[in-house]
N, CA, C and O atoms as a CHARMM CRD file, in Angstrom:
* protein
*
  320
    1    1 ARG  N    -77.07000 -36.17300 -27.40800 PROA 1      0.00000
    2    1 ARG  CA   -75.67800 -36.75100 -26.88300 PROA 1      0.00000
    3    1 ARG  C    -75.25700 -37.49300 -26.36800 PROA 1      0.00000
    4    1 ARG  O    -75.26300 -37.19700 -25.17300 PROA 1      0.00000
    5    2 GLY  N    -74.62400 -38.86000 -26.63100 PROA 2      0.00000
    6    2 GLY  CA   -73.60800 -39.45300 -25.79200 PROA 2      0.00000
    7    2 GLY  C    -72.24800 -39.28400 -25.22400 PROA 2      0.00000
    8    2 GLY  O    -71.75700 -38.15700 -25.17400 PROA 2      0.00000
    9    3 LEU  N    -71.60500 -40.32600 -24.79200 PROA 3      0.00000
   10    3 LEU  CA   -70.41500 -40.14600 -24.39800 PROA 3      0.00000
   11    3 LEU  C    -69.66300 -41.21500 -24.96300 PROA 3      0.00000
   12    3 LEU  O    -70.18100 -42.32500 -25.09200 PROA 3      0.00000
   13    4 ARG  N    -68.13900 -40.91600 -25.41800 PROA 4      0.00000
   14    4 ARG  CA   -67.27200 -41.85400 -25.94000 PROA 4      0.00000
   15    4 ARG  C    -66.77900 -42.63100 -25.22200 PROA 4      0.00000
   16    4 ARG  O    -66.16900 -41.89400 -24.44700 PROA 4      0.00000
   17    5 THR  N    -66.53400 -43.99300 -24.79900 PROA 5      0.00000
   18    5 THR  CA   -66.71100 -44.87200 -24.19300 PROA 5      0.00000
   19    5 THR  C    -66.00200 -46.01800 -24.30800 PROA 5      0.00000
   20    5 THR  O    -66.32300 -46.74700 -25.24500 PROA 5      0.00000
   21    6 LEU  N    -65.13800 -46.36200 -23.61400 PROA 6      0.00000
   22    6 LEU  CA   -63.90900 -47.70700 -23.50600 PROA 6      0.00000
   23    6 LEU  C    -63.97800 -48.54800 -22.26200 PROA 6      0.00000
   24    6 LEU  O    -63.98000 -48.34700 -21.04800 PROA 6      0.00000
   25    7 VAL  N    -64.04200 -49.72100 -23.19600 PROA 7      0.00000
   26    7 VAL  CA   -64.43800 -50.97300 -22.10500 PROA 7      0.00000
   27    7 VAL  C    -62.81600 -51.42900 -22.26600 PROA 7      0.00000
   28    7 VAL  O    -62.21000 -51.36700 -23.33600 PROA 7      0.00000
   29    8 VAL  N    -62.28800 -51.85600 -21.11200 PROA 8      0.00000
   30    8 VAL  CA   -61.06500 -52.46700 -21.24200 PROA 8      0.00000
   31    8 VAL  C    -61.56800 -53.82200 -20.34700 PROA 8      0.00000
   32    8 VAL  O    -62.25100 -53.75600 -19.32500 PROA 8      0.00000
   33    9 ALA  N    -60.97800 -55.28000 -21.08900 PROA 9      0.00000
   34    9 ALA  CA   -61.27400 -56.56900 -20.48700 PROA 9      0.00000
   35    9 ALA  C    -60.12400 -57.48400 -20.44100 PROA 9      0.00000
   36    9 ALA  O    -59.10800 -56.79300 -20.50700 PROA 9      0.00000
   37   10 PHE  N    -59.89600 -58.47300 -20.37500 PROA 10     0.00000
   38   10 PHE  CA   -58.90700 -59.50100 -20.45000 PROA 10     0.00000
   39   10 PHE  C    -59.30500 -60.59100 -20.48400 PROA 10     0.00000
   40   10 PHE  O    -60.25700 -60.69000 -19.71100 PROA 10     0.00000
   41   11 ARG  N    -59.00100 -61.85700 -21.17300 PROA 11     0.00000
   42   11 ARG  CA   -59.14600 -63.24500 -20.81400 PROA 11     0.00000
   43   11 ARG  C    -57.98700 -63.75800 -21.27500 PROA 11     0.00000
   44   11 ARG  O    -57.50100 -63.32800 -22.32100 PROA 11     0.00000
   45   12 LYS  N    -57.27400 -64.94200 -20.40800 PROA 12     0.00000
   46   12 LYS  CA   -55.92000 -65.80600 -21.05500 PROA 12     0.00000
   47   12 LYS  C    -56.66200 -66.60500 -21.80100 PROA 12     0.00000
   48   12 LYS  O    -57.84200 -66.94200 -21.71000 PROA 12     0.00000
   49   13 LEU  N    -55.76700 -66.88600 -22.60100 PROA 13     0.00000
   50   13 LEU  CA   -55.57100 -67.68000 -23.79500 PROA 13     0.00000
   51   13 LEU  C    -54.73700 -68.66100 -23.50100 PROA 13     0.00000
   52   13 LEU  O    -53.69600 -68.53400 -22.85700 PROA 13     0.00000
   53   14 SER  N    -55.20300 -69.73100 -23.99400 PROA 14     0.00000
   54   14 SER  CA   -54.36300 -70.72500 -24.55900 PROA 14     0.00000
   55   14 SER  C    -53.69600 -70.89300 -25.64200 PROA 14     0.00000
   56   14 SER  O    -54.09400 -70.31200 -26.65200 PROA 14     0.00000
   57   15 ILE  N    -52.42300 -71.79400 -25.70600 PROA 15     0.00000
   58   15 ILE  CA   -51.49400 -71.71600 -26.87600 PROA 15     0.00000
   59   15 ILE  C    -52.25100 -72.31000 -28.40900 PROA 15     0.00000
   60   15 ILE  O    -51.80700 -72.25700 -29.55600 PROA 15     0.00000
   61   16 THR  N    -53.45600 -72.83400 -27.92600 PROA 16     0.00000
   62   16 THR  CA   -54.26600 -73.56900 -28.89700 PROA 16     0.00000
   63   16 THR  C    -54.95800 -72.42600 -29.28800 PROA 16     0.00000
   64   16 THR  O    -54.94000 -72.09200 -30.47300 PROA 16     0.00000
   65   17 GLU  N    -55.61700 -71.72500 -28.38500 PROA 17     0.00000
   66   17 GLU  CA   -56.42700 -70.14900 -28.68800 PROA 17     0.00000
   67   17 GLU  C    -55.76600 -69.27900 -29.64200 PROA 17     0.00000
   68   17 GLU  O    -56.20800 -68.94700 -30.74200 PROA 17     0.00000
   69   18 TYR  N    -54.75000 -68.97000 -29.15600 PROA 18     0.00000
   70   18 TYR  CA   -53.76600 -68.12100 -29.52100 PROA 18     0.00000
   71   18 TYR  C    -53.49900 -68.59900 -30.74700 PROA 18     0.00000
   72   18 TYR  O    -53.65700 -67.71400 -31.58800 PROA 18     0.00000
   73   19 ASP  N    -53.16500 -69.60700 -31.19300 PROA 19     0.00000
   74   19 ASP  CA   -52.39700 -70.15800 -32.42100 PROA 19     0.00000
   75   19 ASP  C    -53.77800 -69.99400 -33.47900 PROA 19     0.00000
   76   19 ASP  O    -53.78200 -69.42900 -34.57200 PROA 19     0.00000
   77   20 LYS  N    -54.64900 -70.50700 -32.95800 PROA 20     0.00000
   78   20 LYS  CA   -55.82300 -70.70500 -34.04200 PROA 20     0.00000
   79   20 LYS  C    -56.44000 -69.04200 -34.23500 PROA 20     0.00000
   80   20 LYS  O    -56.60100 -68.61900 -35.38000 PROA 20     0.00000
   81   21 PHE  N    -56.70600 -68.31200 -33.24400 PROA 21     0.00000
   82   21 PHE  CA   -56.65000 -67.02200 -33.45000 PROA 21     0.00000
   83   21 PHE  C    -55.52600 -66.08500 -34.65200 PROA 21     0.00000
   84   21 PHE  O    -55.87800 -65.14300 -35.36200 PROA 21     0.00000
   85   22 THR  N    -54.30000 -66.63400 -34.58200 PROA 22     0.00000
   86   22 THR  CA   -53.04900 -65.64500 -35.43500 PROA 22     0.00000
   87   22 THR  C    -53.19000 -66.50600 -36.82500 PROA 22     0.00000
   88   22 THR  O    -52.71700 -66.06300 -37.87200 PROA 22     0.00000
   89   23 ARG  N    -53.75000 -67.54000 -36.77700 PROA 23     0.00000
   90   23 ARG  CA   -54.24400 -68.08800 -37.78400 PROA 23     0.00000
   91   23 ARG  C    -55.06700 -67.47100 -38.93800 PROA 23     0.00000
   92   23 ARG  O    -54.70600 -67.30700 -40.10400 PROA 23     0.00000
   93   24 ALA  N    -56.25000 -67.16400 -38.36200 PROA 24     0.00000
   94   24 ALA  CA   -57.44900 -66.90200 -38.69500 PROA 24     0.00000
   95   24 ALA  C    -57.44700 -65.36300 -38.88600 PROA 24     0.00000
   96   24 ALA  O    -58.26400 -64.88100 -39.67100 PROA 24     0.00000
   97   25 ALA  N    -56.48300 -64.46800 -38.14600 PROA 25     0.00000
   98   25 ALA  CA   -56.44100 -63.45800 -38.54000 PROA 25     0.00000
   99   25 ALA  C    -55.60700 -62.85600 -39.44000 PROA 25     0.00000
  100   25 ALA  O    -55.52800 -61.68100 -39.79900 PROA 25     0.00000
  101   26 GLU  N    -54.76100 -64.20800 -39.87200 PROA 26     0.00000
  102   26 GLU  CA   -53.46000 -63.78900 -40.92400 PROA 26     0.00000
  103   26 GLU  C    -54.32200 -64.08800 -42.05100 PROA 26     0.00000
  104   26 GLU  O    -54.47200 -63.04900 -42.69400 PROA 26     0.00000
  105   27 ARG  N    -54.87100 -64.92900 -42.50200 PROA 27     0.00000
  106   27 ARG  CA   -55.90100 -65.21600 -43.02500 PROA 27     0.00000
  107   27 ARG  C    -56.85700 -64.29100 -43.75800 PROA 27     0.00000
  108   27 ARG  O    -56.90200 -64.22600 -44.98600 PROA 27     0.00000
  109   28 ALA  N    -57.71300 -63.49300 -42.83500 PROA 28     0.00000
  110   28 ALA  CA   -58.48700 -62.59400 -43.45500 PROA 28     0.00000
  111   28 ALA  C    -57.76000 -61.24600 -43.49900 PROA 28     0.00000
  112   28 ALA  O    -58.24900 -60.17100 -43.84600 PROA 28     0.00000
  113   29 ARG  N    -56.85400 -61.42200 -43.20200 PROA 29     0.00000
  114   29 ARG  CA   -55.81100 -59.61300 -43.86500 PROA 29     0.00000
  115   29 ARG  C    -55.63200 -60.10700 -45.09100 PROA 29     0.00000
  116   29 ARG  O    -56.04100 -59.33900 -45.96100 PROA 29     0.00000
  117   30 GLN  N    -55.10400 -61.25300 -45.54000 PROA 30     0.00000
  118   30 GLN  CA   -54.58100 -60.95800 -46.62200 PROA 30     0.00000
  119   30 GLN  C    -55.74100 -61.46200 -47.96700 PROA 30     0.00000
  120   30 GLN  O    -55.47400 -61.69300 -49.14600 PROA 30     0.00000
  121   31 VAL  N    -57.19900 -61.51900 -47.18600 PROA 31     0.00000
  122   31 VAL  CA   -58.72600 -61.32200 -48.08400 PROA 31     0.00000
  123   31 VAL  C    -58.37300 -60.15200 -48.64900 PROA 31     0.00000
  124   31 VAL  O    -57.90700 -59.19500 -48.03100 PROA 31     0.00000
  125   32 ILE  N    -58.67700 -60.22200 -50.32500 PROA 32     0.00000
  126   32 ILE  CA   -58.86700 -58.81000 -51.14600 PROA 32     0.00000
  127   32 ILE  C    -60.72500 -58.60900 -51.42900 PROA 32     0.00000
  128   32 ILE  O    -61.39800 -59.51100 -51.92900 PROA 32     0.00000
  129   33 GLY  N    -61.18800 -57.52900 -51.08000 PROA 33     0.00000
  130   33 GLY  CA   -62.66600 -57.18300 -51.49500 PROA 33     0.00000
  131   33 GLY  C    -63.47300 -57.46400 -50.25000 PROA 33     0.00000
  132   33 GLY  O    -62.98700 -57.94700 -49.22700 PROA 33     0.00000
  133   34 ALA  N    -64.78200 -57.11700 -50.41400 PROA 34     0.00000
  134   34 ALA  CA   -65.54100 -57.01100 -49.18700 PROA 34     0.00000
  135   34 ALA  C    -65.92400 -57.70700 -48.38900 PROA 34     0.00000
  136   34 ALA  O    -66.55400 -57.33200 -47.40000 PROA 34     0.00000
  137   35 GLU  N    -65.57500 -59.05200 -48.69200 PROA 35     0.00000
  138   35 GLU  CA   -65.16200 -60.36800 -47.42700 PROA 35     0.00000
  139   35 GLU  C    -64.26000 -59.87000 -46.34300 PROA 35     0.00000
  140   35 GLU  O    -64.30900 -60.25800 -45.17500 PROA 35     0.00000
  141   36 ARG  N    -63.12600 -58.65200 -46.99900 PROA 36     0.00000
  142   36 ARG  CA   -62.10300 -59.29400 -45.79300 PROA 36     0.00000
  143   36 ARG  C    -62.53700 -58.36800 -44.26100 PROA 36     0.00000
  144   36 ARG  O    -62.21100 -58.76300 -43.14100 PROA 36     0.00000
  145   37 ALA  N    -63.12300 -57.41900 -44.45800 PROA 37     0.00000
  146   37 ALA  CA   -63.32600 -56.68200 -43.46100 PROA 37     0.00000
  147   37 ALA  C    -64.55100 -57.82300 -42.09200 PROA 37     0.00000
  148   37 ALA  O    -64.40100 -58.18600 -40.92500 PROA 37     0.00000
  149   38 GLN  N    -65.32000 -57.94100 -42.82600 PROA 38     0.00000
  150   38 GLN  CA   -66.26800 -59.21700 -42.34900 PROA 38     0.00000
  151   38 GLN  C    -64.97100 -60.84800 -41.67500 PROA 38     0.00000
  152   38 GLN  O    -65.00000 -61.24100 -40.50900 PROA 38     0.00000
  153   39 ARG  N    -64.28700 -61.29100 -42.46400 PROA 39     0.00000
  154   39 ARG  CA   -63.80400 -62.01900 -41.96900 PROA 39     0.00000
  155   39 ARG  C    -62.60600 -61.65200 -40.74800 PROA 39     0.00000
  156   39 ARG  O    -62.17400 -62.39900 -39.87100 PROA 39     0.00000
  157   40 ILE  N    -62.25200 -60.21700 -41.04500 PROA 40     0.00000
  158   40 ILE  CA   -61.33700 -60.06000 -39.90200 PROA 40     0.00000
  159   40 ILE  C    -62.14400 -59.68800 -38.32800 PROA 40     0.00000
  160   40 ILE  O    -61.48100 -59.59400 -37.29500 PROA 40     0.00000
  161   41 ASP  N    -63.95800 -59.46600 -38.36400 PROA 41     0.00000
  162   41 ASP  CA   -64.44500 -59.18400 -37.20600 PROA 41     0.00000
  163   41 ASP  C    -64.75600 -60.46700 -37.07000 PROA 41     0.00000
  164   41 ASP  O    -65.24200 -60.65400 -35.95400 PROA 41     0.00000
  165   42 LYS  N    -64.68200 -61.61900 -37.82800 PROA 42     0.00000
  166   42 LYS  CA   -64.75100 -62.80100 -37.47400 PROA 42     0.00000
  167   42 LYS  C    -63.96500 -63.50100 -36.51300 PROA 42     0.00000
  168   42 LYS  O    -64.25400 -64.13100 -35.49500 PROA 42     0.00000
  169   43 ALA  N    -62.68900 -63.17800 -37.20700 PROA 43     0.00000
  170   43 ALA  CA   -61.21700 -63.45500 -36.20800 PROA 43     0.00000
  171   43 ALA  C    -61.09600 -62.95500 -34.92000 PROA 43     0.00000
  172   43 ALA  O    -60.31500 -63.39700 -34.07800 PROA 43     0.00000
  173   44 TYR  N    -61.94400 -61.94300 -34.75100 PROA 44     0.00000
  174   44 TYR  CA   -61.34000 -61.23100 -33.40500 PROA 44     0.00000
  175   44 TYR  C    -63.15600 -61.64000 -32.25300 PROA 44     0.00000
  176   44 TYR  O    -63.12400 -61.40000 -31.04600 PROA 44     0.00000
  177   45 HSD  N    -64.05100 -62.03400 -32.69600 PROA 45     0.00000
  178   45 HSD  CA   -64.82700 -62.10500 -32.38600 PROA 45     0.00000
  179   45 HSD  C    -64.59600 -63.93300 -31.23100 PROA 45     0.00000
  180   45 HSD  O    -64.95700 -64.34300 -30.12800 PROA 45     0.00000
  181   46 MET  N    -63.91300 -64.37100 -32.24000 PROA 46     0.00000
  182   46 MET  CA   -63.14800 -65.49600 -31.54800 PROA 46     0.00000
  183   46 MET  C    -62.55900 -65.31900 -30.01600 PROA 46     0.00000
  184   46 MET  O    -62.67900 -66.12800 -29.09700 PROA 46     0.00000
  185   47 LEU  N    -61.86300 -63.98800 -29.99100 PROA 47     0.00000
  186   47 LEU  CA   -61.40800 -64.07400 -28.43900 PROA 47     0.00000
  187   47 LEU  C    -62.42300 -63.05700 -27.83800 PROA 47     0.00000
  188   47 LEU  O    -62.06100 -62.86900 -26.67600 PROA 47     0.00000
  189   48 GLU  N    -63.83400 -62.11600 -28.18700 PROA 48     0.00000
  190   48 GLU  CA   -64.30200 -61.32100 -27.41900 PROA 48     0.00000
  191   48 GLU  C    -65.42400 -62.69900 -26.82300 PROA 48     0.00000
  192   48 GLU  O    -66.29700 -63.14200 -27.56800 PROA 48     0.00000
  193   49 ASN  N    -65.24900 -63.14200 -25.65500 PROA 49     0.00000
  194   49 ASN  CA   -66.33800 -63.56300 -24.97100 PROA 49     0.00000
  195   49 ASN  C    -65.43500 -64.03100 -23.91000 PROA 49     0.00000
  196   49 ASN  O    -64.20900 -63.99500 -23.80300 PROA 49     0.00000
  197   50 ASN  N    -66.57700 -64.57800 -22.99300 PROA 50     0.00000
  198   50 ASN  CA   -65.48100 -64.83000 -21.65300 PROA 50     0.00000
  199   50 ASN  C    -64.61800 -64.05400 -20.98000 PROA 50     0.00000
  200   50 ASN  O    -63.79900 -64.61400 -20.25200 PROA 50     0.00000
  201   51 LEU  N    -64.62800 -62.79400 -21.07600 PROA 51     0.00000
  202   51 LEU  CA   -63.97100 -61.58300 -20.76300 PROA 51     0.00000
  203   51 LEU  C    -64.11600 -61.43200 -19.36600 PROA 51     0.00000
  204   51 LEU  O    -65.28100 -61.52600 -18.98100 PROA 51     0.00000
  205   52 THR  N    -63.06900 -61.17700 -18.30300 PROA 52     0.00000
  206   52 THR  CA   -63.12700 -60.40700 -17.47200 PROA 52     0.00000
  207   52 THR  C    -62.81400 -58.69900 -17.30900 PROA 52     0.00000
  208   52 THR  O    -61.71800 -58.17500 -17.50900 PROA 52     0.00000
  209   53 LEU  N    -64.00300 -58.03200 -16.91800 PROA 53     0.00000
  210   53 LEU  CA   -63.60800 -56.46600 -17.15500 PROA 53     0.00000
  211   53 LEU  C    -63.16100 -56.03800 -16.03400 PROA 53     0.00000
  212   53 LEU  O    -63.33900 -56.56900 -14.93800 PROA 53     0.00000
  213   54 LEU  N    -62.44800 -54.86700 -16.31300 PROA 54     0.00000
  214   54 LEU  CA   -61.58300 -54.27900 -15.94700 PROA 54     0.00000
  215   54 LEU  C    -61.82500 -53.14800 -15.20100 PROA 54     0.00000
  216   54 LEU  O    -61.38000 -52.81600 -14.10200 PROA 54     0.00000
  217   55 GLY  N    -62.83100 -52.43300 -16.18400 PROA 55     0.00000
  218   55 GLY  CA   -63.33800 -51.06500 -16.41600 PROA 55     0.00000
  219   55 GLY  C    -63.97600 -50.27100 -17.58600 PROA 55     0.00000
  220   55 GLY  O    -64.18500 -50.70400 -18.71900 PROA 55     0.00000
  221   56 VAL  N    -64.20400 -49.23200 -17.18800 PROA 56     0.00000
  222   56 VAL  CA   -65.50500 -48.88200 -18.46500 PROA 56     0.00000
  223   56 VAL  C    -64.83000 -47.22200 -17.78100 PROA 56     0.00000
  224   56 VAL  O    -64.27300 -47.00400 -16.70600 PROA 56     0.00000
  225   57 THR  N    -65.15500 -46.32600 -18.86200 PROA 57     0.00000
  226   57 THR  CA   -65.07800 -44.61100 -19.34600 PROA 57     0.00000
  227   57 THR  C    -65.59300 -44.52200 -20.25700 PROA 57     0.00000
  228   57 THR  O    -65.54600 -45.16900 -21.30300 PROA 57     0.00000
  229   58 GLY  N    -66.41800 -43.29300 -19.78900 PROA 58     0.00000
  230   58 GLY  CA   -67.02700 -42.11000 -20.68800 PROA 58     0.00000
  231   58 GLY  C    -66.57400 -40.72000 -20.61500 PROA 58     0.00000
  232   58 GLY  O    -66.48600 -40.12600 -19.54100 PROA 58     0.00000
  233   59 VAL  N    -66.23500 -40.09800 -21.95300 PROA 59     0.00000
  234   59 VAL  CA   -65.78500 -39.17200 -22.16400 PROA 59     0.00000
  235   59 VAL  C    -66.27900 -38.10700 -22.94700 PROA 59     0.00000
  236   59 VAL  O    -65.67500 -37.87900 -23.99500 PROA 59     0.00000
  237   60 GLU  N    -67.29100 -37.37900 -22.64300 PROA 60     0.00000
  238   60 GLU  CA   -67.76200 -36.42600 -23.20100 PROA 60     0.00000
  239   60 GLU  C    -66.86200 -35.81800 -24.62800 PROA 60     0.00000
  240   60 GLU  O    -65.92200 -35.11700 -24.25300 PROA 60     0.00000
  241   61 ASP  N    -66.93300 -35.91200 -25.80500 PROA 61     0.00000
  242   61 ASP  CA   -66.25000 -35.57700 -26.81200 PROA 61     0.00000
  243   61 ASP  C    -67.08900 -34.43000 -27.69300 PROA 61     0.00000
  244   61 ASP  O    -67.93100 -34.73200 -28.53800 PROA 61     0.00000
  245   62 ARG  N    -66.77800 -33.30000 -27.40800 PROA 62     0.00000
  246   62 ARG  CA   -67.35700 -31.90500 -27.75400 PROA 62     0.00000
  247   62 ARG  C    -66.99000 -32.19600 -29.48000 PROA 62     0.00000
  248   62 ARG  O    -66.15600 -33.03800 -29.81200 PROA 62     0.00000
  249   63 LEU  N    -67.60700 -31.52100 -30.28400 PROA 63     0.00000
  250   63 LEU  CA   -66.94500 -31.41400 -31.68400 PROA 63     0.00000
  251   63 LEU  C    -66.14400 -30.12300 -31.85100 PROA 63     0.00000
  252   63 LEU  O    -66.60400 -29.14300 -31.26500 PROA 63     0.00000
  253   64 GLN  N    -65.30600 -30.00400 -32.37700 PROA 64     0.00000
  254   64 GLN  CA   -64.72400 -28.11600 -32.40100 PROA 64     0.00000
  255   64 GLN  C    -65.57400 -27.58400 -33.46100 PROA 64     0.00000
  256   64 GLN  O    -66.29700 -28.16200 -34.27200 PROA 64     0.00000
  257   65 GLU  N    -65.23900 -25.94700 -33.20600 PROA 65     0.00000
  258   65 GLU  CA   -65.95900 -25.28600 -33.97900 PROA 65     0.00000
  259   65 GLU  C    -65.66800 -25.53500 -35.11800 PROA 65     0.00000
  260   65 GLU  O    -64.50000 -25.75800 -35.43900 PROA 65     0.00000
  261   66 GLY  N    -67.11300 -25.55900 -36.35700 PROA 66     0.00000
  262   66 GLY  CA   -66.74700 -25.70000 -37.55700 PROA 66     0.00000
  263   66 GLY  C    -67.22200 -27.22600 -38.31200 PROA 66     0.00000
  264   66 GLY  O    -67.72700 -27.39600 -39.42200 PROA 66     0.00000
  265   67 VAL  N    -66.81600 -28.33300 -37.16100 PROA 67     0.00000
  266   67 VAL  CA   -66.93800 -29.48900 -37.54300 PROA 67     0.00000
  267   67 VAL  C    -68.38200 -30.13400 -37.85200 PROA 67     0.00000
  268   67 VAL  O    -68.23000 -31.27100 -38.30000 PROA 67     0.00000
  269   68 GLU  N    -69.71000 -29.76600 -37.75200 PROA 68     0.00000
  270   68 GLU  CA   -71.01400 -30.14900 -37.82800 PROA 68     0.00000
  271   68 GLU  C    -71.02500 -29.54600 -39.50900 PROA 68     0.00000
  272   68 GLU  O    -71.32800 -30.37900 -40.36300 PROA 68     0.00000
  273   69 GLU  N    -70.75800 -28.37200 -39.88900 PROA 69     0.00000
  274   69 GLU  CA   -70.78900 -27.71600 -40.55600 PROA 69     0.00000
  275   69 GLU  C    -69.85000 -28.32000 -41.95500 PROA 69     0.00000
  276   69 GLU  O    -70.28900 -28.18800 -43.09700 PROA 69     0.00000
  277   70 THR  N    -68.97700 -28.75600 -41.76500 PROA 70     0.00000
  278   70 THR  CA   -68.02400 -29.26300 -42.48300 PROA 70     0.00000
  279   70 THR  C    -68.35400 -31.03500 -43.03000 PROA 70     0.00000
  280   70 THR  O    -67.98000 -31.54900 -44.08400 PROA 70     0.00000
  281   71 LEU  N    -69.04000 -31.57800 -42.08300 PROA 71     0.00000
  282   71 LEU  CA   -69.77400 -32.92800 -42.55100 PROA 71     0.00000
  283   71 LEU  C    -71.05700 -32.84300 -42.68500 PROA 71     0.00000
  284   71 LEU  O    -71.64200 -33.92600 -42.70200 PROA 71     0.00000
  285   72 GLU  N    -71.72400 -31.85200 -42.79300 PROA 72     0.00000
  286   72 GLU  CA   -72.91600 -31.69500 -43.36400 PROA 72     0.00000
  287   72 GLU  C    -72.54600 -31.40100 -44.80900 PROA 72     0.00000
  288   72 GLU  O    -73.30000 -31.73500 -45.72300 PROA 72     0.00000
  289   73 SER  N    -71.41000 -30.78800 -45.01900 PROA 73     0.00000
  290   73 SER  CA   -71.14200 -30.26000 -46.37600 PROA 73     0.00000
  291   73 SER  C    -70.61800 -31.38700 -47.64200 PROA 73     0.00000
  292   73 SER  O    -70.80100 -31.38600 -48.85900 PROA 73     0.00000
  293   74 LEU  N    -69.73300 -32.51700 -46.51900 PROA 74     0.00000
  294   74 LEU  CA   -69.23200 -34.05800 -46.92300 PROA 74     0.00000
  295   74 LEU  C    -70.78700 -34.76200 -47.05900 PROA 74     0.00000
  296   74 LEU  O    -70.98100 -35.46700 -48.04900 PROA 74     0.00000
  297   75 ARG  N    -71.30800 -34.67500 -46.59400 PROA 75     0.00000
  298   75 ARG  CA   -72.35800 -35.25200 -46.54600 PROA 75     0.00000
  299   75 ARG  C    -73.67000 -35.10000 -48.02800 PROA 75     0.00000
  300   75 ARG  O    -74.42000 -35.89200 -48.59800 PROA 75     0.00000
  301   76 VAL  N    -73.34800 -33.58800 -48.15400 PROA 76     0.00000
  302   76 VAL  CA   -74.40100 -33.43400 -49.16100 PROA 76     0.00000
  303   76 VAL  C    -73.54200 -33.50000 -50.56300 PROA 76     0.00000
  304   76 VAL  O    -74.09300 -33.49000 -51.66400 PROA 76     0.00000
  305   77 ALA  N    -72.08400 -33.57200 -50.36900 PROA 77     0.00000
  306   77 ALA  CA   -71.81200 -33.87400 -51.80600 PROA 77     0.00000
  307   77 ALA  C    -71.40100 -35.65700 -52.00400 PROA 77     0.00000
  308   77 ALA  O    -70.77200 -36.16500 -52.93200 PROA 77     0.00000
  309   78 GLY  N    -71.96800 -36.29600 -50.86300 PROA 78     0.00000
  310   78 GLY  CA   -71.77100 -37.71500 -51.45000 PROA 78     0.00000
  311   78 GLY  C    -70.42100 -38.57900 -50.88400 PROA 78     0.00000
  312   78 GLY  O    -70.12500 -39.74800 -51.13100 PROA 78     0.00000
  313   79 ILE  N    -69.77700 -37.68300 -50.11900 PROA 79     0.00000
  314   79 ILE  CA   -68.96600 -38.20600 -49.36600 PROA 79     0.00000
  315   79 ILE  C    -68.96900 -38.68700 -47.74100 PROA 79     0.00000
  316   79 ILE  O    -69.18500 -37.95900 -46.77200 PROA 79     0.00000
  317   80 LYS  N    -68.64100 -40.24300 -47.74200 PROA 80     0.00000
  318   80 LYS  CA   -68.97200 -41.03200 -47.21800 PROA 80     0.00000
  319   80 LYS  C    -67.81500 -41.52200 -45.92000 PROA 80     0.00000
  320   80 LYS  O    -68.07700 -42.47700 -45.18800 PROA 80     0.00000
């Protein structure tokens, strides 16, 4: 079992970079169908480089009682 992780980082954007990202993200959100998630990911990947790392956390996230059985029941029923 692993840890639930959170990474915090930042990057300063020029006005041009910000405008380009907001236009791409807005166009991606307007897409209907299977391509929508892929287009949104692509827009956010425009920002996710040359970041300055601020910190990382790892938290043990134990399942509550009965959750494993519930997840197995959902899997058997074909629910994803």
